[in-house]
C-alpha positions in Angstrom: 0.3 0.0 0.1 2.8 2.5 0.7 4.0 1.9 -2.8 0.9 2.7 -4.2 0.5 6.0 -2.1 4.1 6.8 -3.1 3.1 6.5 -6.8 -0.1 8.5 -6.2 1.8 11.2 -4.6 4.4 11.3 -7.4 1.6 11.5 -10.0 0.0 14.3 -8.2 3.1 16.4 -8.1 3.7 15.6 -11.7 0.2 16.8 -12.8 -0.2 19.6 -10.2 -3.0 17.9 -8.1 -3.3 19.1 -4.6 -4.0 15.8 -2.9 -5.3 17.4 0.3 -7.9 19.5 -1.3 -8.9 16.6 -3.7 -9.4 14.1 -0.6 -11.4 17.2 1.2 -13.8 17.6 -1.6 -14.2 13.8 -2.1 -14.9 13.2 1.7 -17.6 16.3 1.4 -19.0 14.8 -1.9 -19.6 11.4 -0.4 -20.8 12.6 3.2 -23.6 14.6 1.3 -24.5 11.8 -1.0 -24.3 9.1 1.7 -25.7 11.1 4.5 -28.8 8.8 4.8 -27.5 5.6 3.1 -27.8 3.3 6.1 -30.5 4.7 8.3 -33.1 2.2 6.7 -30.9 -0.6 6.3 -32.3 -3.4 8.6 -28.9 -5.2 8.7 -27.3 -2.2 10.6 -30.4 -1.7 13.1 -29.3 -2.1 16.6 -32.6 -3.9 17.3 -31.6 -6.8 15.3 -28.2 -7.4 16.6 
């Protein structure tokens, strides 16, 4: 995994991608998209466990 991360960092540097900003945007996008994703999932209900 460390090798993959290293390559990702190198590619980001070569292409001018700000990985920190890209990660923040991605987390925000998925947080908004998935805000209610698991609320009605019966497998995750505490009553069933």
